Each structure stands twice: as C-alpha cells, then as structure tokens.
C-alpha positions as CSV (number, residue, x, y, z in Angstrom):
1,M,37.2,-39.2,40.5
2,S,34.2,-36.7,40.3
3,D,34.0,-33.2,42.2
4,A,31.6,-34.9,44.2
5,A,33.1,-38.2,44.8
6,L,36.4,-36.3,46.0
7,G,33.8,-33.7,48.2
8,G,32.2,-37.0,49.3
9,F,35.9,-38.6,50.5
10,V,37.1,-35.1,52.0
11,K,33.9,-35.3,53.9
12,G,34.6,-38.2,55.5
13,L,38.6,-37.6,56.1
14,A,37.3,-35.2,58.4
15,D,34.0,-36.4,60.0
16,G,36.0,-40.3,60.1
17,G,34.0,-41.8,58.2
18,V,37.0,-42.5,55.9
19,S,39.5,-45.7,57.8
20,D,42.8,-45.1,57.6
21,A,43.0,-48.0,55.1
22,Q,40.6,-46.4,52.5
23,A,42.9,-42.7,53.4
24,G,46.0,-44.8,52.7
25,A,45.1,-46.7,49.5
26,F,43.5,-42.8,47.9
27,A,47.1,-42.0,48.9
28,M,48.9,-44.2,47.0
29,A,46.3,-44.6,44.2
30,V,47.5,-40.4,43.7
31,L,51.2,-40.6,44.1
32,L,50.9,-44.0,41.4
33,K,48.3,-42.4,39.1
34,S,48.5,-38.4,39.5
35,L,45.0,-36.4,39.3
36,A,44.5,-34.0,36.2
37,P,44.4,-30.4,37.3
38,E,40.8,-30.1,37.5
39,S,40.8,-32.9,40.0
40,R,43.5,-31.5,42.0
41,R,41.9,-28.0,42.2
42,A,38.4,-29.9,43.3
43,L,40.7,-31.7,46.3
44,T,42.4,-28.8,47.5
45,L,38.7,-26.6,47.6
46,S,37.0,-29.2,49.1
47,M,39.8,-29.6,51.7
48,R,39.8,-25.6,52.1
49,D,36.1,-26.0,52.9
50,S,36.4,-29.0,55.2
51,G,37.0,-26.3,57.9
52,R,36.5,-22.9,58.3
53,I,37.6,-20.4,55.9
54,L,38.3,-16.7,57.5
55,R,36.7,-13.7,56.8
56,W,38.0,-10.1,56.8
57,S,36.9,-6.6,56.9
58,T,39.6,-4.7,55.7
59,D,40.5,-3.2,52.8
60,R,44.2,-4.3,52.9
61,P,45.1,-7.5,50.6
62,I,45.1,-10.3,52.4
63,L,48.7,-11.2,51.2
64,D,51.1,-14.4,52.7
65,K,53.9,-16.6,52.0
66,H,55.1,-20.5,52.2
67,S,58.5,-22.2,51.9
68,T,58.7,-25.8,51.0
69,G,61.8,-25.7,54.0
70,G,65.4,-25.4,54.6
71,I,68.0,-24.9,56.4
72,G,68.3,-21.2,58.0
73,D,65.4,-20.2,56.5
74,C,63.9,-17.5,58.8
75,I,62.5,-15.2,56.0
76,S,59.1,-15.7,57.2
77,L,60.4,-13.5,60.6
78,V,61.2,-10.6,58.2
79,L,59.1,-10.9,55.3
80,A,55.8,-10.7,57.2
81,P,56.3,-7.5,59.6
82,A,57.8,-5.8,56.2
83,L,54.5,-7.1,53.5
84,S,52.1,-5.1,56.7
85,A,54.8,-2.0,56.6
86,C,54.1,-2.1,52.9
87,G,50.1,-2.0,53.1
88,A,49.0,-5.7,53.9
89,A,47.3,-7.4,55.6
90,V,49.3,-11.0,56.9
91,P,47.7,-13.7,58.2
92,M,50.4,-16.3,58.1
93,I,49.5,-19.4,59.2
94,S,52.8,-21.4,59.8
95,G,54.4,-24.8,61.2
96,R,56.3,-26.4,63.6
97,G,60.0,-28.1,62.4
98,L,59.6,-32.2,61.3
99,G,62.6,-33.6,60.0
100,H,65.7,-31.4,58.9
101,T,64.2,-28.6,58.2
102,G,63.3,-26.2,61.4
103,G,59.7,-24.7,62.2
104,T,58.7,-20.9,61.9
105,L,56.6,-21.3,64.6
106,D,59.7,-23.2,67.0
107,K,61.4,-19.5,65.8
108,L,58.7,-17.7,66.6
109,E,58.6,-19.2,70.2
110,A,62.5,-19.2,70.9
111,I,61.5,-15.5,71.6
112,P,60.3,-16.0,75.7
113,G,57.1,-15.0,76.3
114,V,55.3,-16.0,72.8
115,S,52.7,-18.3,71.8
116,T,51.7,-19.0,68.8
117,E,48.4,-21.2,69.7
118,L,45.6,-18.9,69.0
119,E,42.1,-19.0,68.5
120,T,41.1,-18.3,65.6
121,A,39.1,-14.9,66.7
122,R,42.4,-14.0,68.4
123,L,44.3,-14.4,65.3
124,Q,41.8,-12.2,63.3
125,K,42.0,-9.4,65.7
126,I,45.7,-9.3,66.1
127,V,45.9,-8.9,62.0
128,Q,43.1,-6.2,62.4
129,E,44.9,-4.2,65.2
130,V,48.9,-5.1,64.4
131,G,48.2,-6.0,60.9
132,V,50.1,-9.1,60.7
133,V,50.6,-12.4,63.0
134,I,52.2,-15.5,62.9
135,A,50.7,-18.3,64.2
136,A,49.6,-22.1,64.6
137,A,46.6,-23.1,62.3
138,S,43.3,-23.8,65.0
139,A,41.6,-26.9,65.1
140,D,38.8,-25.8,63.3
141,I,41.2,-24.9,59.9
142,A,41.5,-27.7,57.2
143,P,40.6,-30.5,59.7
144,A,40.9,-33.4,56.6
145,D,44.8,-31.9,55.5
146,R,45.5,-33.1,59.2
147,R,44.0,-36.5,59.1
148,L,45.8,-36.9,56.0
149,Y,48.6,-35.9,56.5
150,A,49.4,-38.2,59.1
151,V,48.2,-40.8,57.1
152,R,50.8,-39.4,53.8
153,D,53.5,-39.8,56.2
154,V,52.9,-43.6,57.2
155,S,51.8,-44.5,54.1
156,A,54.7,-43.8,51.9
157,T,53.2,-41.5,50.3
158,V,54.5,-37.8,51.3
159,E,56.1,-37.2,48.1
160,S,53.3,-36.7,45.8
161,I,53.3,-33.8,44.6
162,D,49.1,-33.7,44.0
163,L,48.7,-34.3,47.5
164,I,52.3,-31.7,48.5
165,T,49.8,-28.8,46.4
166,A,46.6,-29.3,48.3
167,S,47.7,-29.6,51.8
168,I,49.6,-26.6,51.6
169,L,47.0,-25.1,49.5
170,S,43.8,-25.8,51.4
171,K,45.0,-24.4,54.7
172,K,46.6,-21.0,52.9
173,L,43.6,-20.6,50.8
174,A,41.6,-21.4,54.2
175,A,42.8,-17.8,55.3
176,G,41.1,-15.5,53.1
177,L,44.1,-14.8,51.1
178,T,44.1,-12.3,48.2
179,G,47.1,-13.4,47.0
180,L,50.3,-16.0,47.6
181,V,54.1,-15.8,47.2
182,L,55.8,-19.4,46.8
183,D,59.0,-20.0,47.8
184,V,60.0,-23.4,46.3
185,K,63.2,-24.5,47.7
186,Q,65.9,-26.7,45.2
187,G,69.6,-28.3,46.4
188,S,70.7,-30.3,48.7
189,G,69.0,-28.9,52.3
190,A,65.7,-28.9,50.6
191,F,63.0,-31.7,49.8
192,M,63.0,-31.4,46.3
193,K,66.6,-32.1,45.8
194,D,66.3,-31.5,41.8
195,L,65.3,-28.8,39.7
196,Q,62.9,-30.6,37.7
197,A,61.2,-31.8,41.0
198,A,61.2,-28.6,42.4
199,R,59.9,-27.1,38.8
200,A,57.0,-29.8,38.9
201,L,55.7,-29.1,42.4
202,A,56.2,-24.9,42.2
203,T,53.8,-25.4,38.2
204,S,51.1,-27.5,40.4
205,L,51.1,-25.1,43.5
206,V,50.8,-21.9,41.1
207,E,47.7,-23.7,38.5
208,T,45.9,-24.7,41.4
209,A,45.5,-21.5,43.6
210,N,45.4,-19.0,40.0
211,A,42.7,-21.6,39.5
212,A,41.6,-21.4,42.9
213,G,40.8,-17.2,42.4
214,C,44.2,-16.9,44.6
215,R,46.9,-14.2,42.7
216,C,49.7,-16.8,43.1
217,S,53.3,-16.7,41.7
218,A,56.1,-18.8,42.8
219,L,60.2,-18.5,43.2
220,V,62.5,-22.2,42.6
221,T,65.3,-20.7,44.9
222,D,68.6,-22.2,45.5
223,M,69.4,-24.5,48.6
224,D,72.4,-25.9,48.2
225,Q,73.5,-23.8,51.2
226,P,71.7,-22.6,54.0
227,L,70.1,-19.7,53.6
228,A,71.6,-17.9,56.5
229,A,74.5,-18.2,58.4
230,S,72.7,-20.4,60.9
231,A,70.6,-23.2,61.7
232,G,68.3,-23.7,65.0
233,N,66.0,-21.4,66.8
234,A,67.4,-18.8,68.7
235,L,70.2,-18.3,66.3
236,E,68.0,-18.3,63.3
237,V,66.1,-15.4,65.5
238,A,69.3,-13.1,65.5
239,E,69.8,-13.5,61.6
240,A,66.3,-12.3,61.3
241,M,66.5,-9.1,63.4
242,R,69.9,-8.2,62.1
243,V,67.7,-8.8,58.7
244,L,65.2,-6.4,59.9
245,T,66.7,-4.1,62.2
246,G,68.8,-2.7,59.3
247,K,72.6,-4.5,60.9
248,A,73.1,-7.4,57.5
249,E,72.7,-8.0,54.0
250,G,73.0,-10.5,52.4
251,R,71.1,-13.8,50.3
252,L,68.4,-13.3,53.8
253,E,67.8,-9.3,52.6
254,K,67.7,-10.4,48.8
255,L,65.7,-13.5,48.9
256,T,63.4,-11.3,51.7
257,C,63.0,-8.3,49.0
258,Y,62.3,-10.7,46.1
259,L,59.6,-12.8,47.9
260,G,58.0,-9.7,48.9
261,G,58.1,-8.1,45.9
262,E,56.2,-10.9,44.5
263,A,53.8,-10.8,47.3
264,L,53.3,-7.1,47.1
265,Y,52.7,-7.1,42.8
266,Q,50.1,-10.2,43.7
267,G,48.0,-8.4,45.9
268,G,48.4,-4.9,43.5
269,L,50.3,-2.4,45.9
270,C,53.2,-1.9,43.6
271,D,52.8,-2.0,39.4
272,T,55.8,-4.3,39.1
273,A,57.4,-7.2,41.8
274,A,60.6,-5.1,41.0
275,D,58.9,-1.9,42.9
276,G,57.9,-4.0,45.4
277,A,61.1,-5.8,46.2
278,R,62.5,-1.8,46.3
279,Q,59.5,-1.2,48.8
280,I,60.3,-4.0,50.9
281,L,63.7,-2.9,50.7
282,Q,62.9,0.3,52.5
283,V,61.1,-1.0,55.0
284,L,63.7,-2.9,56.2
285,R,66.3,-0.4,55.7
286,N,64.0,2.7,58.1
287,G,62.7,0.3,60.9
288,Q,59.0,0.4,60.3
289,A,59.6,-3.5,59.4
290,A,60.7,-3.6,62.6
291,E,58.2,-2.0,64.7
292,V,55.3,-4.1,63.0
293,F,57.2,-7.1,64.2
294,G,57.9,-5.6,67.4
295,R,53.5,-4.6,68.4
296,M,53.4,-8.6,67.0
297,L,55.4,-9.6,69.4
298,R,53.9,-7.7,72.2
299,A,50.4,-8.8,71.0
300,L,51.8,-12.3,71.2
301,G,53.1,-12.2,74.7
302,G,56.6,-11.2,73.5
303,P,58.4,-8.3,75.7
304,T,58.0,-5.4,75.2
305,Q,61.3,-4.3,74.3
306,F,62.3,-7.3,72.1
307,V,63.6,-5.2,68.7
308,D,65.6,-2.6,70.5
309,S,67.5,-4.8,72.7
310,W,66.7,-8.8,71.1
311,A,70.0,-10.2,72.1
312,R,69.9,-9.8,75.9
313,F,66.2,-11.8,75.7
314,L,67.7,-14.8,73.9
315,P,68.4,-18.2,75.3
316,E,71.7,-19.2,74.5
317,A,73.8,-22.3,75.1
318,T,76.7,-23.2,77.1
319,I,78.7,-24.8,75.3
320,I,80.3,-23.1,71.9
321,R,82.9,-24.9,70.2
322,E,84.5,-24.2,66.4
323,V,85.1,-27.0,63.7
324,P,88.0,-25.9,62.1
325,A,88.7,-26.4,58.2
326,Q,91.5,-29.8,57.6
327,A,92.4,-28.6,54.9
328,A,93.1,-25.2,52.4
329,G,90.9,-24.5,50.0
330,F,87.6,-23.5,48.9
331,V,84.1,-24.7,50.5
332,A,82.7,-26.5,47.2
333,S,79.6,-28.6,48.3
334,I,77.5,-28.3,52.0
335,D,74.9,-30.9,52.1
336,G,72.2,-28.8,54.0
337,T,70.3,-32.1,55.0
338,A,73.1,-33.4,57.2
339,L,73.0,-29.4,58.9
340,G,69.1,-30.3,59.9
341,R,70.4,-33.3,60.8
342,A,73.5,-31.8,62.9
343,V,70.5,-29.7,64.5
344,I,68.2,-32.2,65.9
345,A,71.3,-34.2,67.1
346,L,72.1,-30.9,69.2
347,G,68.3,-31.1,70.4
348,G,67.0,-28.1,67.9
349,G,64.7,-30.2,65.7
350,R,62.5,-32.9,65.8
351,Q,62.4,-36.7,64.8
352,V,58.5,-37.2,65.9
353,E,56.1,-34.8,66.6
354,T,56.2,-35.0,70.5
355,D,60.0,-33.9,70.8
356,R,60.7,-31.1,72.9
357,I,63.3,-28.7,71.6
358,D,66.2,-26.8,73.0
359,P,66.1,-23.4,71.5
360,A,69.3,-22.2,72.4
361,V,71.4,-24.8,70.4
362,G,72.3,-24.9,66.4
363,L,75.0,-23.7,64.1
364,S,76.4,-20.2,63.4
365,D,79.3,-18.5,61.1
366,I,78.1,-21.1,58.7
367,L,80.8,-20.0,56.0
368,P,79.2,-20.3,52.3
369,L,79.7,-21.8,49.7
370,G,82.9,-20.6,47.1
371,A,84.7,-19.1,50.5
372,E,88.8,-20.2,51.1
373,V,89.8,-21.4,54.2
374,A,92.8,-22.2,55.8
375,P,94.0,-25.3,58.1
376,G,92.1,-24.8,60.9
377,Q,89.7,-21.9,60.0
378,P,86.6,-22.3,61.7
379,L,83.8,-23.2,59.0
380,M,81.0,-23.3,61.7
381,R,80.2,-23.1,65.2
382,I,78.3,-25.2,67.2
383,H,76.0,-24.7,69.9
384,A,75.4,-26.9,72.2
385,S,73.8,-27.7,75.3
386,R,75.7,-31.1,76.5
387,T,79.0,-31.8,74.8
388,G,78.3,-35.5,73.9
389,H,75.5,-33.8,71.4
390,A,78.4,-31.6,70.5
391,D,80.6,-34.7,69.8
392,A,77.7,-36.7,67.1
393,A,77.2,-32.7,65.9
394,E,80.7,-32.2,64.9
395,A,81.1,-35.9,63.4
396,I,77.9,-35.4,60.8
397,V,79.2,-31.2,60.1
398,R,82.8,-32.2,59.0
399,D,81.0,-34.8,56.9
400,A,78.9,-32.6,55.1
401,I,81.2,-29.6,54.3
402,D,83.2,-30.0,50.3
403,I,86.5,-28.5,50.6
404,E,88.0,-28.8,47.1
405,A,91.5,-26.6,45.4
406,A,88.7,-24.7,43.3
407,A,86.0,-22.8,43.8
408,P,82.7,-23.7,42.9
409,A,80.9,-22.1,40.2
410,E,78.2,-19.2,41.4
411,K,75.0,-20.0,41.7
412,P,71.8,-17.5,41.1
413,L,69.5,-17.3,44.7
414,V,66.8,-17.3,42.5
415,I,66.8,-19.5,40.1
416,E,63.4,-18.7,37.9
417,R,59.9,-18.0,38.5
418,V,56.9,-19.5,37.7
419,G,53.1,-17.7,37.0
420,P,51.2,-15.2,35.9
C-alpha cells in the first residue's frame, strides 16, 4: 500500500469509514505478509496523526519509557520521577493490565485517592508544574490505534510485529517525545518467549521511532523470573517505594538505572548511557526521585504524606499464606506467565477489560532463580481476600516453580542493546 492509501485507511479507522471486517482483513494481511519498513513508518505516523499531538513549551527534553510487559515490572513508578529529577519532562502515557501482565495505571491507583484519567490540558499542566505525570491516554490521543487494537484482539493478529510497533509508537509519538527507551522483555513471563522474536520487535520499534524523528534505543531484558519479588498492584507499589526511598537494591534498581541511562542519553542529558545510569542511581539514593514522585502523587489526588509513610496507606489482604517448598534443592525455573495467572485468580488482574481489580492481592517474597531451599521453606507468599482464591492461586504457583538438585546458569539482566 502507498503512504496515501495507508493514511486513508487509518482515517477510516478513526472516523468509522472502515468496517471491522475491513480492519480485520487488513490486520490479517499485515500479519501474513508484513510491511516494508517505510510502510510501517507511514502506518505509525498516520495513526499518530489520527488524533491530538502534544506540544510542549519547555527547554527540558521530553522523555519516556515503554515496556512490553512482564511480572513484577513496576519500573515506571521508579523511573518516571527519576528521569524528571535528572532534568527531563516525562509525560508517561500508560495502560492498564490485561492478561498475565499488570498495568502501571492499576498499580498507581492502588494508592488511595489517585486518579490517572486526565484531560489532556490537565496532563500537560502537571508536567509543566511537576516535571512528570503517569496517566492514561485520553480519547483524543491516537484514536485509530484504539480501534485497530480492539480488532486485533478478536482477529488473531495480536502478535504482528508491524502492528505492535505502530500501536506502541503511535501513542508515544503523539506525546511529542524527544527521546524514548524501550524495555523489550524476553522469557517465561514475557509476551516474547524467545530471543529472536524479542530482537525482531526491538529492532522494528527502534528503527521506526528513529525514522519518525524520535531518538530511541531498546534493551532486551530477562523475564525468566519476576523483576521484583512481588506481583500484584499494591505489593508492587511497595517494591517501587523501597527503591525510591533507598531501602532496596537488586534487579529492579539495576534495570531502572540501565533504562534511565539510555533515556537520558537519547535526550542529550548525559554523554553516555553509563553516565546517565549513574545520575539515575544518585537521585534514587539521595531522595530527589522520591520527592518528585510525592509531588506527582499530590497532583493526581494522592496522600500528601505518602512518601514518608507509604506502608500505612497501601491496602493489605486479609489472608497471607506461605507456599512451602516440598523438596530440597535450587529454584531452577519459574513460569512467569503462570504467576501472572495466579494474580488474576486472586482478583488482582483482568481477563477482560471490564473486570474489577482488588489492589491488595498478589504474590510477595518470590524466591529468585538459583535460590537454595530446604523442605518447608517458603517459595513465596500469597496475599488473598478469599480462601478459595488463595487455594486456586496456590495450585497454580506450585506448578510454576521447579526445584532441582543443581542451580541454573545465571542469565544476564540486560541481554542486548538495540539502537544508535
């Protein structure tokens, strides 16, 4: 298809001139035949241009990050304020959980009073005044994507790399970004289970974003185990707060620094990504990122004292149950997708968009790969509101953890980098 034909098709998606059947046929054709890079860029830009494009009156670079989704991935809550503390403006347009991975908006709204559904003018005002906001896409941002996304969901075309690329980037580019870093997950808890598929998606995203004028790089990162030791909305907020307040180190903090360094580099705020990573670590350790997070929360309706006493504000489950190991050995593998299903069984995730979420439930204290265990030692803790839900989740997570006599080989957190 020519650029003009793609533009006409996207216009029809946005204004209803294209039927669901036509949209489904297009999506299936793209899945089966793929798009040339030039056509993928044209589709992405047409979808971006189907709605409002944000304009900014600031000298700060406009930066953001996007993750393809995983288990225990609460990096956005940490990284967004850290980037702002380092001199960026961060309009982070985020989504809700659907399927086995959680959504950033659901996690943030586990904090009492917080509302992430903002009009565009309010979103821009918070970014201008605070430096960062995490919010839902308003109806006037890339409306063609919303239509095509719904069609993809019922036409078995969700896995098309071209359509994933256009969907992600149309919304990000509509935010008026200067630079973008992508976290493309690979492993048992990711949508991309194998490295080849993750690499292909990362390459498509990076090439398309840069061709569209947004400086962009991607990290392909490990999701063969949860990023944090918890999965579930309020539990992941707690993990994020420990990092923001300098109380925790580990995989979550490390990947925040790696991704933040890349974003600062793409925005021209440091000479190298390694320099940027050091800046991110500094604002995490000295409290500047936490202070920015607190100001953002207040702007979104959250508690004024949350950063200082976050534990007393977060909802807690009424049932906490340990899942003991049944044999001695080492944690050899973790089925991350199964852990995500367990959170859904507890009521902490969605199977369809209309499902309501219990923010208190989930899994915590999940042992990492390679951990040595004795019989009876807890592999994790289940947080539930009902005994039946806890029973269902326990049955799932028992099958998700393999204990073997030898420890597995260690896998790097960052598998590879893609981009300029």
